[in-house]
C-alpha positions as CSV (number, residue, x, y, z in Angstrom):
1,M,119.8,-91.2,18.8
2,S,116.6,-92.8,20.1
3,D,116.9,-95.9,22.2
4,N,114.9,-98.7,20.5
5,R,116.2,-101.4,22.8
6,M,114.1,-103.9,24.8
7,I,115.5,-104.2,28.3
8,L,114.4,-107.1,30.5
9,D,114.3,-106.5,34.3
10,E,112.6,-109.4,35.9
11,L,111.0,-112.8,35.1
12,V,108.4,-114.3,37.4
13,V,107.6,-118.0,36.8
14,D,104.1,-119.0,37.9
15,R,104.2,-122.6,36.5
16,F,106.3,-123.6,33.5
17,G,107.9,-127.0,33.0
18,G,109.8,-127.9,36.2
19,L,109.9,-124.3,37.4
20,G,107.2,-122.8,39.6
21,H,106.8,-119.7,41.9
22,R,110.2,-118.3,41.2
23,T,111.5,-114.8,40.5
24,I,114.6,-114.3,38.4
25,A,116.3,-110.9,38.3
26,L,117.7,-110.0,34.9
27,P,120.5,-107.3,35.3
28,H,120.9,-105.3,32.1
29,D,124.2,-103.5,32.6
30,G,126.0,-106.0,30.3
31,F,125.5,-109.5,29.0
32,T,123.4,-111.8,31.2
33,V,124.5,-115.4,31.3
34,V,122.2,-118.1,32.7
35,N,124.5,-120.8,34.0
36,G,123.4,-124.2,35.4
37,L,123.7,-127.9,35.2
38,N,122.0,-130.0,32.5
39,E,118.3,-130.2,33.0
40,S,118.4,-127.4,35.6
41,G,115.9,-125.3,33.7
42,K,118.0,-123.0,31.4
43,S,116.1,-123.9,28.2
44,T,112.8,-123.7,30.1
45,I,113.6,-120.1,31.1
46,S,114.5,-119.3,27.5
47,E,111.3,-120.8,26.2
48,L,109.2,-118.9,28.8
49,L,110.9,-115.7,27.8
50,A,110.1,-116.4,24.1
51,W,106.4,-117.2,25.0
52,L,106.0,-113.9,27.0
53,I,107.6,-111.8,24.2
54,A,106.5,-113.6,21.0
55,G,103.6,-115.8,22.1
56,P,103.5,-119.6,22.4
57,A,105.2,-121.7,19.7
58,G,104.9,-125.3,18.7
59,N,102.0,-127.7,18.8
60,A,100.2,-129.4,21.7
61,K,103.0,-132.0,22.1
62,D,105.5,-129.2,22.5
63,A,103.4,-127.4,25.0
64,Q,102.9,-130.6,27.0
65,R,106.6,-130.5,27.8
66,F,105.8,-127.6,30.1
67,G,102.5,-128.7,31.7
68,H,99.7,-131.2,31.7
69,P,96.6,-130.9,29.5
70,D,94.0,-128.4,30.9
71,E,96.7,-126.9,33.1
72,L,97.5,-123.2,33.0
73,I,101.2,-122.4,32.5
74,G,103.1,-119.1,32.2
75,G,104.4,-116.2,34.2
76,T,105.2,-112.5,34.1
77,L,108.0,-110.5,32.4
78,K,108.8,-106.9,33.4
79,G,111.1,-104.6,31.4
80,R,111.2,-101.5,29.2
81,L,110.7,-101.1,25.5
82,R,112.0,-97.8,23.9
83,G,112.2,-96.3,27.4
84,E,108.6,-97.2,28.3
85,T,108.0,-99.8,31.1
86,F,105.9,-102.9,30.3
87,T,104.6,-106.0,32.0
88,A,103.8,-109.0,29.9
89,R,101.5,-111.6,31.5
90,G,101.0,-115.1,30.1
91,K,98.4,-117.6,31.1
92,F,98.3,-120.3,28.5
93,K,96.1,-123.4,28.7
94,V,97.8,-126.7,27.7
95,L,95.6,-128.5,25.2
96,K,95.4,-132.2,24.2
97,N,95.3,-131.1,20.6
98,G,96.4,-127.8,19.1
99,S,98.9,-125.2,20.4
100,P,98.1,-122.9,23.3
101,N,96.1,-119.8,22.2
102,V,98.1,-116.6,21.8
103,S,95.2,-114.7,23.5
104,G,96.6,-115.9,26.8
105,L,99.3,-113.2,26.4
106,T,98.4,-109.6,27.5
107,V,100.8,-106.7,28.0
108,D,100.4,-103.5,30.2
109,M,102.2,-100.7,28.5
110,G,100.4,-97.3,28.7
111,G,97.2,-99.4,28.7
112,T,96.3,-103.1,28.2
113,L,97.6,-104.5,24.9
114,Q,96.4,-107.7,23.3
115,A,98.9,-110.1,21.7
116,A,98.4,-108.6,18.2
117,Q,98.8,-105.1,19.5
118,W,101.9,-106.1,21.4
119,F,103.5,-107.7,18.3
120,T,102.8,-104.4,16.4
121,A,104.5,-102.4,19.2
122,L,107.5,-104.6,19.1
123,G,108.2,-103.3,15.5
124,S,111.6,-104.5,14.5
125,I,111.7,-107.3,17.0
126,D,110.5,-110.3,15.0
127,P,108.5,-112.9,17.1
128,T,109.4,-115.5,14.5
129,V,113.1,-115.0,15.1
130,L,112.7,-115.3,18.9
131,A,110.5,-118.4,18.6
132,A,113.0,-120.1,16.2
133,I,116.1,-119.2,18.3
134,Y,114.6,-120.2,21.6
135,R,113.2,-123.4,20.2
136,V,116.7,-124.3,18.8
137,R,118.1,-123.5,22.3
138,G,115.5,-125.6,23.9
139,E,115.6,-128.6,21.5
140,S,118.7,-128.8,19.4
141,L,121.3,-128.2,22.0
142,H,120.3,-131.5,23.6
143,E,120.7,-133.4,20.3
144,G,124.5,-133.2,20.5
145,S,125.2,-133.5,16.7
146,N,126.0,-130.6,14.3
147,V,124.6,-128.1,16.9
148,E,126.5,-125.1,15.6
149,E,125.6,-125.7,12.0
150,H,122.0,-126.4,12.9
151,V,121.7,-123.2,15.0
152,S,123.3,-121.2,12.3
153,K,120.9,-122.4,9.6
154,V,117.9,-121.9,11.7
155,A,118.9,-118.4,12.8
156,L,119.8,-117.3,9.3
157,S,116.6,-118.7,7.9
158,A,114.7,-116.8,10.5
159,F,116.4,-113.6,9.6
160,A,115.7,-114.3,5.9
161,G,112.0,-114.3,6.7
162,R,111.3,-118.1,6.8
163,I,108.3,-118.8,8.9
164,D,109.7,-122.2,10.1
165,A,113.4,-123.0,9.8
166,H,112.8,-126.7,10.2
167,S,110.5,-126.7,7.1
168,L,113.4,-125.7,4.8
169,I,115.5,-128.7,6.0
170,D,112.6,-131.1,5.9
171,E,111.8,-130.1,2.3
172,L,115.3,-130.8,1.2
173,L,115.4,-134.1,3.0
174,K,112.1,-135.2,1.5
175,D,113.2,-134.1,-2.0
176,R,116.4,-136.2,-1.7
177,Q,114.5,-139.2,-0.4
178,K,112.0,-139.0,-3.3
179,L,114.8,-138.9,-5.8
180,T,116.7,-141.8,-4.3
181,T,113.7,-144.0,-3.9
182,G,112.1,-143.3,-7.3
183,K,108.9,-142.1,-5.6
184,A,109.3,-138.5,-6.5
185,V,106.1,-136.7,-7.6
186,G,106.6,-133.7,-9.8
187,V,110.4,-134.0,-9.8
188,T,112.0,-135.1,-13.1
189,S,115.7,-134.8,-12.4
190,V,118.4,-134.2,-10.0
191,A,119.0,-130.9,-11.7
192,T,115.7,-129.7,-10.4
193,L,116.7,-130.6,-6.9
194,A,120.1,-128.9,-7.4
195,E,118.3,-125.8,-8.6
196,Q,116.1,-125.8,-5.5
197,I,119.2,-126.3,-3.4
198,K,120.8,-123.4,-5.2
199,V,117.8,-121.2,-4.5
200,A,117.8,-122.2,-0.9
201,K,121.5,-121.6,-0.6
202,G,121.1,-118.2,-2.2
203,A,118.5,-117.4,0.4
204,L,120.8,-118.6,3.1
205,D,123.7,-116.5,1.7
206,A,121.4,-113.5,1.6
207,A,120.4,-114.1,5.1
208,G,124.0,-114.4,6.1
209,G,124.6,-111.0,4.5
210,N,121.7,-109.6,6.4
211,A,123.1,-111.1,9.6
212,D,126.5,-109.5,8.9
213,E,124.8,-106.2,8.3
214,H,122.8,-106.7,11.5
215,A,126.0,-107.4,13.4
216,R,127.7,-104.3,12.0
217,V,124.7,-102.1,12.9
218,A,124.6,-103.7,16.3
219,K,128.3,-103.0,16.7
220,D,127.9,-99.4,15.6
221,H,124.9,-99.1,18.0
222,Q,127.0,-100.5,20.9
223,R,129.8,-98.0,20.0
224,L,127.3,-95.1,20.1
225,V,125.9,-96.4,23.4
226,D,129.4,-96.6,24.9
227,E,130.2,-93.1,23.6
228,R,126.9,-91.8,25.1
229,A,127.7,-93.5,28.4
230,A,131.2,-91.9,28.4
231,A,129.7,-88.5,27.6
232,L,127.2,-88.9,30.4
233,A,130.0,-89.9,32.7
234,E,132.0,-86.8,31.7
235,L,128.9,-84.6,32.2
236,E,128.2,-86.1,35.6
237,D,131.9,-85.4,36.5
238,A,131.6,-81.8,35.3
239,R,128.4,-81.4,37.4
240,R,130.2,-82.9,40.4
241,R,133.1,-80.4,40.0
242,V,130.6,-77.5,39.6
243,R,128.9,-78.6,42.8
244,V,132.3,-78.8,44.6
245,A,133.3,-75.3,43.3
246,A,129.9,-73.9,44.4
247,T,130.3,-75.4,47.8
248,V,133.9,-74.0,48.1
249,L,132.8,-70.5,47.0
250,S,129.8,-70.5,49.4
251,T,132.1,-71.6,52.2
252,V,134.6,-68.8,51.4
253,S,131.8,-66.3,51.3
254,Y,130.5,-67.4,54.7
255,Q,134.0,-67.3,56.2
256,K,134.5,-63.7,54.8
257,A,131.2,-62.6,56.3
258,I,132.2,-64.1,59.7
259,V,135.5,-62.2,59.6
260,V,133.8,-58.9,58.8
261,L,131.3,-59.4,61.5
262,R,134.0,-60.3,64.1
263,L,135.9,-57.1,63.2
264,E,132.7,-55.0,63.5
265,L,132.0,-56.6,66.9
266,E,135.5,-55.9,68.1
267,G,135.2,-52.2,67.1
268,L,132.1,-51.7,69.3
269,A,132.5,-50.0,72.7
270,V,132.5,-52.1,75.8
271,V,129.1,-52.4,77.4
272,P,129.1,-51.0,81.0
273,D,128.3,-53.5,83.7
274,E,125.3,-51.5,84.9
275,W,123.7,-52.2,81.5
276,Q,123.8,-55.9,82.1
277,S,120.5,-55.8,83.9
278,L,118.9,-54.3,80.8
279,V,120.3,-57.2,78.8
280,D,118.9,-59.7,81.3
281,D,115.5,-57.9,81.5
282,P,114.7,-55.8,78.5
283,T,111.5,-54.6,80.2
284,Q,113.6,-52.4,82.5
285,L,114.7,-50.4,79.5
286,E,111.1,-50.0,78.4
287,N,110.0,-48.9,81.9
288,A,112.9,-46.4,82.0
289,I,111.9,-44.9,78.7
290,E,108.3,-44.6,79.8
291,A,109.3,-43.0,83.1
292,R,111.5,-40.4,81.2
293,R,108.6,-39.6,78.9
294,E,106.3,-39.0,81.9
295,A,109.0,-36.9,83.6
296,E,109.4,-34.8,80.4
297,Q,105.6,-34.3,80.3
298,L,105.6,-33.3,84.0
299,A,108.5,-30.9,83.5
300,T,106.7,-29.3,80.6
301,G,103.7,-28.7,82.8
302,K,105.8,-27.3,85.6
303,A,107.6,-25.0,83.2
304,A,104.3,-23.6,82.0
305,T,103.2,-23.0,85.6
306,A,106.4,-21.3,86.5
307,T,106.1,-19.0,83.5
308,A,102.6,-18.0,84.5
309,T,103.7,-17.4,88.1
310,A,106.6,-15.2,87.0
311,A,104.2,-13.2,84.8
312,R,101.9,-12.7,87.8
313,L,104.8,-11.6,90.0
314,G,106.0,-9.2,87.4
315,C,109.4,-10.7,86.8
316,S,111.0,-13.0,84.3
317,L,111.3,-16.7,84.5
318,D,115.1,-16.5,84.6
319,R,114.8,-14.0,87.6
320,L,112.3,-16.3,89.3
321,S,114.6,-19.3,88.8
322,T,117.3,-17.4,90.9
323,V,115.1,-17.0,93.9
324,T,116.0,-19.3,96.7
325,I,113.1,-20.2,99.0
326,T,113.9,-21.2,102.5
327,E,111.8,-22.0,105.5
328,G,112.2,-18.4,106.8
329,T,111.2,-17.1,103.5
330,L,108.1,-19.2,103.5
331,I,107.2,-17.9,107.0
332,E,107.7,-14.3,105.9
333,V,105.6,-14.9,102.9
334,A,102.9,-16.5,105.0
335,L,102.9,-13.5,107.5
336,A,102.9,-11.0,104.6
337,S,100.1,-12.8,103.0
338,E,98.2,-12.7,106.3
339,A,98.9,-8.9,106.7
340,M,97.9,-8.3,103.2
341,S,94.7,-10.1,103.8
342,T,94.0,-8.0,106.9
343,A,94.9,-4.8,105.0
344,K,92.6,-5.9,102.2
345,E,89.8,-6.4,104.8
346,A,90.4,-2.9,106.4
347,L,90.5,-1.3,103.0
348,T,87.3,-3.0,102.1
349,A,85.7,-1.7,105.4
350,A,87.0,1.8,104.8
351,E,85.7,1.8,101.3
352,T,82.3,0.6,102.7
353,A,82.3,3.4,105.3
354,S,83.3,6.0,102.8
355,S,80.6,4.9,100.6
356,A,78.1,5.1,103.5
357,A,79.3,8.6,104.5
358,G,79.0,9.8,101.0
359,T,75.5,8.5,100.9
360,A,74.6,10.2,104.2
361,A,76.1,13.5,103.0
362,G,74.1,13.4,99.9
363,E,70.9,12.7,101.8
364,A,71.7,15.6,104.2
365,S,72.3,18.0,101.3
366,A,69.1,17.0,99.7
367,N,67.2,17.5,102.9
368,A,68.7,21.0,103.3
369,D,67.8,21.9,99.7
370,R,64.2,20.8,100.4
371,T,64.0,22.8,103.6
372,L,65.4,26.0,102.0
373,G,62.9,25.6,99.2
374,A,60.1,25.4,101.8
375,I,61.0,28.7,103.5
376,G,61.9,30.5,100.3
377,A,65.6,31.0,101.0
378,T,68.9,30.1,99.3
379,R,72.1,28.6,100.6
380,D,73.9,32.0,100.2
381,Q,71.2,33.8,102.3
382,V,71.5,31.3,105.0
383,A,75.3,31.6,104.9
384,V,75.1,35.5,105.3
385,A,72.7,35.2,108.1
């Protein structure tokens, strides 16, 4: 069901009657009762509310109860209409003749509304009803006689669509006076007056029926509002219980995770004391890893060198790895190397001498062949001789 209510939040009085520069909070969680002594400003507050909702009512004399001629009176009313916030501002100039102009009322509600636009936005809220009721509250309650009857007649007349509730009573009084004084114009008998009274009474009865229907609708509306409030309360309680359940489940989940983690930690091996330095300074572990990598690279290079050396020596790498080199072995190797060098030098010299001898022998043989050729003899002849 849509909310068509008007909710009033705050009334600010700039200057109105005996009130000025005053802010009045209007709580809306139930009925709001304005309580105070006689002449303390209750009716003035009601009248200002009516002016800010329905525009100024009454004539110049009525307005002069709340301010002097040429004086600006009014205030500000804040609230909500059908869920939308509004701010009604009234600045009404008191005149010597004529009622204050309704154009002094403007409303901010999704934009600036003039008085006529504001009355249209009110819809089912009848400005005439408000004006009549608040005027009764402001005037008739001070008269002290037949207050309840008078208020009832004015309110019912307003609900029936009468523009001015006082006019109905005034017309009846004038008609009665005309008949009793014999100065009636256009009235020929008491029957005519009785018929008029009957018509007026019928209007009042109809208005009373409308008022009863309004009260029933208002009661049904309040019941629905109460049911909605109860449903919202139940919904909020359910949400709260869901939040509590979610919190409990989350807490249990966290506790379970902590237990599992604790068991896993307890199952880990004890960290040796010598590793503590790595925990305190992680760069040590990085340096150790880098040193091992360099050592592995160096070992790989040494292994290649050893393999090549073993190949040159004519043995396997496994055989070479069993050789134990001592200081004496190094000396023997050094001496052997020196002797080998000397032998290599002698061999080279011998090879050189042999080569020279071969060359000399070849030259001698060639010379002999040339000599024999010169004398006409052969090697065999020379050998025989």
